N, CA, C and O atoms as CSV, one atom per row, in Angstrom:
chain,resi,resn,atom,element,x,y,z
A,1,MET,N,N,18.012,-15.471,-20.037
A,1,MET,CA,C,18.067,-14.556,-18.918
A,1,MET,C,C,16.678,-14.222,-18.444
A,1,MET,O,O,15.761,-14.084,-19.254
A,2,GLY,N,N,16.506,-14.090,-17.142
A,2,GLY,CA,C,15.218,-13.701,-16.570
A,2,GLY,C,C,15.048,-12.188,-16.588
A,2,GLY,O,O,16.002,-11.439,-16.800
A,3,LYS,N,N,13.841,-11.768,-16.367
A,3,LYS,CA,C,13.567,-10.339,-16.320
A,3,LYS,C,C,13.996,-9.749,-14.978
A,3,LYS,O,O,14.017,-10.444,-13.962
A,4,VAL,N,N,14.331,-8.486,-14.985
A,4,VAL,CA,C,14.639,-7.776,-13.751
A,4,VAL,C,C,13.352,-7.163,-13.239
A,4,VAL,O,O,12.629,-6.525,-14.005
A,5,ALA,N,N,13.050,-7.337,-11.976
A,5,ALA,CA,C,11.817,-6.823,-11.388
A,5,ALA,C,C,11.841,-5.291,-11.373
A,5,ALA,O,O,12.871,-4.679,-11.093
A,6,LYS,N,N,10.704,-4.693,-11.675
A,6,LYS,CA,C,10.570,-3.251,-11.624
A,6,LYS,C,C,9.996,-2.872,-10.252
A,6,LYS,O,O,9.000,-3.447,-9.812
A,7,THR,N,N,10.620,-1.916,-9.593
A,7,THR,CA,C,10.147,-1.495,-8.279
A,7,THR,C,C,9.796,-0.012,-8.325
A,7,THR,O,O,10.329,0.737,-9.144
A,8,ALA,N,N,8.909,0.396,-7.453
A,8,ALA,CA,C,8.511,1.802,-7.373
A,8,ALA,C,C,9.567,2.601,-6.634
A,8,ALA,O,O,10.344,2.055,-5.851
A,9,ASP,N,N,9.584,3.884,-6.890
A,9,ASP,CA,C,10.499,4.790,-6.189
A,9,ASP,C,C,9.910,5.106,-4.824
A,9,ASP,O,O,8.946,5.866,-4.733
A,10,ARG,N,N,10.465,4.541,-3.769
A,10,ARG,CA,C,9.886,4.669,-2.433
A,10,ARG,C,C,9.957,6.096,-1.891
A,10,ARG,O,O,9.095,6.490,-1.106
A,11,SER,N,N,10.950,6.872,-2.285
A,11,SER,CA,C,11.063,8.227,-1.777
A,11,SER,C,C,9.899,9.103,-2.279
A,11,SER,O,O,9.405,9.952,-1.536
A,12,LYS,N,N,9.471,8.908,-3.498
A,12,LYS,CA,C,8.348,9.675,-4.024
A,12,LYS,C,C,7.030,9.219,-3.410
A,12,LYS,O,O,6.132,10.041,-3.225
A,13,ALA,N,N,6.888,7.957,-3.094
A,13,ALA,CA,C,5.657,7.426,-2.531
A,13,ALA,C,C,5.373,7.988,-1.156
A,13,ALA,O,O,4.213,8.227,-0.820
A,14,GLY,N,N,6.395,8.205,-0.354
A,14,GLY,CA,C,6.204,8.711,1.004
A,14,GLY,C,C,5.985,10.202,1.092
A,14,GLY,O,O,5.465,10.684,2.098
A,15,GLU,N,N,6.366,10.956,0.064
A,15,GLU,CA,C,6.260,12.409,0.117
A,15,GLU,C,C,4.831,12.906,0.029
A,15,GLU,O,O,4.511,13.947,0.603
A,16,SER,N,N,3.964,12.194,-0.673
A,16,SER,CA,C,2.621,12.706,-0.956
A,16,SER,C,C,1.710,12.671,0.254
A,16,SER,O,O,0.760,13.451,0.316
A,17,SER,N,N,1.963,11.791,1.227
A,17,SER,CA,C,1.033,11.660,2.355
A,17,SER,C,C,1.632,12.143,3.674
A,17,SER,O,O,1.452,11.507,4.712
A,18,GLU,N,N,2.348,13.274,3.632
A,18,GLU,CA,C,2.920,13.844,4.871
A,18,GLU,C,C,1.809,14.586,5.608
A,18,GLU,O,O,1.456,15.705,5.236
A,19,GLN,N,N,1.266,13.975,6.636
A,19,GLN,CA,C,0.246,14.606,7.449
A,19,GLN,C,C,0.669,14.530,8.899
A,19,GLN,O,O,1.484,13.692,9.285
A,20,ALA,N,N,0.108,15.412,9.689
A,20,ALA,CA,C,0.451,15.453,11.113
A,20,ALA,C,C,-0.720,14.896,11.925
A,20,ALA,O,O,-1.882,15.039,11.543
A,21,CYS,N,N,-0.398,14.272,13.029
A,21,CYS,CA,C,-1.417,13.731,13.942
A,21,CYS,C,C,-2.128,14.894,14.621
A,21,CYS,O,O,-1.467,15.820,15.092
A,22,PRO,N,N,-3.479,14.870,14.686
A,22,PRO,CA,C,-4.203,15.961,15.328
A,22,PRO,C,C,-3.992,16.010,16.842
A,22,PRO,O,O,-4.168,17.070,17.444
A,23,LYS,N,N,-3.621,14.898,17.471
A,23,LYS,CA,C,-3.422,14.882,18.918
A,23,LYS,C,C,-2.029,15.379,19.328
A,23,LYS,O,O,-1.902,16.254,20.184
A,24,CYS,N,N,-0.978,14.804,18.702
A,24,CYS,CA,C,0.387,15.126,19.167
A,24,CYS,C,C,1.220,15.891,18.133
A,24,CYS,O,O,2.264,16.436,18.490
A,25,GLY,N,N,0.791,15.951,16.856
A,25,GLY,CA,C,1.508,16.706,15.857
A,25,GLY,C,C,2.628,15.973,15.156
A,25,GLY,O,O,3.284,16.539,14.281
A,26,LYS,N,N,2.860,14.720,15.522
A,26,LYS,CA,C,3.913,13.930,14.873
A,26,LYS,C,C,3.359,13.357,13.555
A,26,LYS,O,O,2.142,13.272,13.394
A,27,PRO,N,N,4.232,12.964,12.612
A,27,PRO,CA,C,3.750,12.439,11.339
A,27,PRO,C,C,3.010,11.110,11.486
A,27,PRO,O,O,3.367,10.278,12.320
A,28,VAL,N,N,1.982,10.922,10.672
A,28,VAL,CA,C,1.222,9.684,10.677
A,28,VAL,C,C,1.594,8.861,9.448
A,28,VAL,O,O,2.166,9.384,8.492
A,29,ARG,N,N,1.270,7.588,9.478
A,29,ARG,CA,C,1.547,6.709,8.349
A,29,ARG,C,C,0.313,5.914,8.008
A,29,ARG,O,O,-0.585,5.772,8.838
A,30,VAL,N,N,0.253,5.390,6.789
A,30,VAL,CA,C,-0.872,4.590,6.341
A,30,VAL,C,C,-0.573,3.149,6.642
A,30,VAL,O,O,0.471,2.640,6.233
A,31,VAL,N,N,-1.464,2.468,7.352
A,31,VAL,CA,C,-1.283,1.063,7.712
A,31,VAL,C,C,-2.508,0.268,7.303
A,31,VAL,O,O,-3.601,0.817,7.164
A,32,LYS,N,N,-2.314,-1.034,7.110
A,32,LYS,CA,C,-3.424,-1.932,6.815
A,32,LYS,C,C,-3.654,-2.780,8.048
A,32,LYS,O,O,-2.732,-3.434,8.535
A,33,ARG,N,N,-4.889,-2.777,8.565
A,33,ARG,CA,C,-5.195,-3.524,9.793
A,33,ARG,C,C,-6.139,-4.680,9.459
A,33,ARG,O,O,-6.965,-4.602,8.550
A,34,VAL,N,N,-5.985,-5.720,10.208
A,34,VAL,CA,C,-6.848,-6.913,10.088
A,34,VAL,C,C,-8.026,-6.750,11.039
A,34,VAL,O,O,-7.902,-6.133,12.097
A,35,ARG,N,N,-9.141,-7.296,10.661
A,35,ARG,CA,C,-10.348,-7.198,11.481
A,35,ARG,C,C,-10.122,-7.909,12.809
A,35,ARG,O,O,-9.582,-9.014,12.847
A,36,ASN,N,N,-10.546,-7.255,13.915
A,36,ASN,CA,C,-10.423,-7.833,15.244
A,36,ASN,C,C,-11.798,-7.871,15.875
A,36,ASN,O,O,-12.340,-6.829,16.246
A,37,ARG,N,N,-12.363,-9.042,16.001
A,37,ARG,CA,C,-13.739,-9.163,16.512
A,37,ARG,C,C,-13.804,-8.937,18.010
A,37,ARG,O,O,-14.829,-8.467,18.502
A,38,GLN,N,N,-12.762,-9.247,18.751
A,38,GLN,CA,C,-12.771,-9.073,20.203
A,38,GLN,C,C,-12.798,-7.581,20.585
A,38,GLN,O,O,-13.491,-7.191,21.525
A,39,LEU,N,N,-12.044,-6.758,19.854
A,39,LEU,CA,C,-11.984,-5.320,20.152
A,39,LEU,C,C,-12.969,-4.528,19.287
A,39,LEU,O,O,-13.025,-3.302,19.389
A,40,HIS,N,N,-13.743,-5.207,18.441
A,40,HIS,CA,C,-14.722,-4.581,17.554
A,40,HIS,C,C,-14.081,-3.548,16.658
A,40,HIS,O,O,-14.583,-2.430,16.535
A,41,ILE,N,N,-12.947,-3.920,16.014
A,41,ILE,CA,C,-12.254,-3.050,15.088
A,41,ILE,C,C,-12.417,-3.631,13.676
A,41,ILE,O,O,-12.107,-4.797,13.432
A,42,ALA,N,N,-12.910,-2.795,12.755
A,42,ALA,CA,C,-13.056,-3.240,11.379
A,42,ALA,C,C,-11.679,-3.236,10.697
A,42,ALA,O,O,-10.822,-2.418,11.031
A,43,GLY,N,N,-11.477,-4.129,9.766
A,43,GLY,CA,C,-10.228,-4.157,9.016
A,43,GLY,C,C,-10.236,-3.119,7.923
A,43,GLY,O,O,-11.287,-2.589,7.564
A,44,GLY,N,N,-9.056,-2.826,7.391
A,44,GLY,CA,C,-8.950,-1.881,6.278
A,44,GLY,C,C,-7.739,-0.989,6.401
A,44,GLY,O,O,-6.817,-1.274,7.165
A,45,MET,N,N,-7.745,0.096,5.642
A,45,MET,CA,C,-6.637,1.038,5.614
A,45,MET,C,C,-6.895,2.156,6.652
A,45,MET,O,O,-7.991,2.712,6.721
A,46,TYR,N,N,-5.884,2.461,7.435
A,46,TYR,CA,C,-6.002,3.454,8.497
A,46,TYR,C,C,-4.826,4.421,8.444
A,46,TYR,O,O,-3.742,4.074,7.975
A,47,LEU,N,N,-5.053,5.635,8.929
A,47,LEU,CA,C,-3.969,6.555,9.261
A,47,LEU,C,C,-3.618,6.286,10.706
A,47,LEU,O,O,-4.504,6.300,11.561
A,48,SER,N,N,-2.363,6.041,11.006
A,48,SER,CA,C,-2.007,5.633,12.342
A,48,SER,C,C,-0.806,6.422,12.862
A,48,SER,O,O,0.143,6.691,12.126
A,49,CYS,N,N,-0.867,6.784,14.134
A,49,CYS,CA,C,0.247,7.457,14.806
A,49,CYS,C,C,0.738,6.508,15.901
A,49,CYS,O,O,-0.037,6.118,16.774
A,50,SER,N,N,1.994,6.143,15.861
A,50,SER,CA,C,2.527,5.193,16.845
A,50,SER,C,C,2.849,5.870,18.172
A,50,SER,O,O,2.985,5.185,19.185
A,51,ALA,N,N,2.977,7.200,18.195
A,51,ALA,CA,C,3.340,7.890,19.433
A,51,ALA,C,C,2.164,7.949,20.397
A,51,ALA,O,O,2.348,7.761,21.600
A,52,CYS,N,N,0.940,8.209,19.887
A,52,CYS,CA,C,-0.189,8.419,20.797
A,52,CYS,C,C,-1.357,7.471,20.530
A,52,CYS,O,O,-2.438,7.670,21.084
A,53,GLU,N,N,-1.170,6.452,19.702
A,53,GLU,CA,C,-2.192,5.451,19.397
A,53,GLU,C,C,-3.438,6.041,18.703
A,53,GLU,O,O,-4.544,5.529,18.872
A,54,PHE,N,N,-3.250,7.119,17.922
A,54,PHE,CA,C,-4.325,7.697,17.119
A,54,PHE,C,C,-4.523,6.828,15.879
A,54,PHE,O,O,-3.547,6.392,15.269
A,55,ALA,N,N,-5.781,6.570,15.499
A,55,ALA,CA,C,-6.084,5.818,14.282
A,55,ALA,C,C,-7.368,6.367,13.690
A,55,ALA,O,O,-8.347,6.611,14.394
A,56,GLU,N,N,-7.339,6.559,12.347
A,56,GLU,CA,C,-8.521,7.078,11.619
A,56,GLU,C,C,-8.669,6.270,10.338
A,56,GLU,O,O,-7.712,6.104,9.582
A,57,LYS,N,N,-9.870,5.772,10.102
A,57,LYS,CA,C,-10.114,4.950,8.913
A,57,LYS,C,C,-10.130,5.827,7.672
A,57,LYS,O,O,-10.721,6.907,7.668
A,58,LEU,N,N,-9.477,5.353,6.620
A,58,LEU,CA,C,-9.473,6.091,5.350
A,58,LEU,C,C,-10.698,5.811,4.523
A,58,LEU,O,O,-10.842,6.356,3.429
């Protein structure tokens, strides 16, 4: 028999980073972005709001 994969508890992972967007007040999420040379955006982890296009590098 093979092993059963262990997974993290997703409900606990999302609770710790409940922050509000400074522009619109809606919740933000942590996203990983790829470097974009045309728009001069560095890659890495960002706090992002999909409602108002707010992004802040962590």
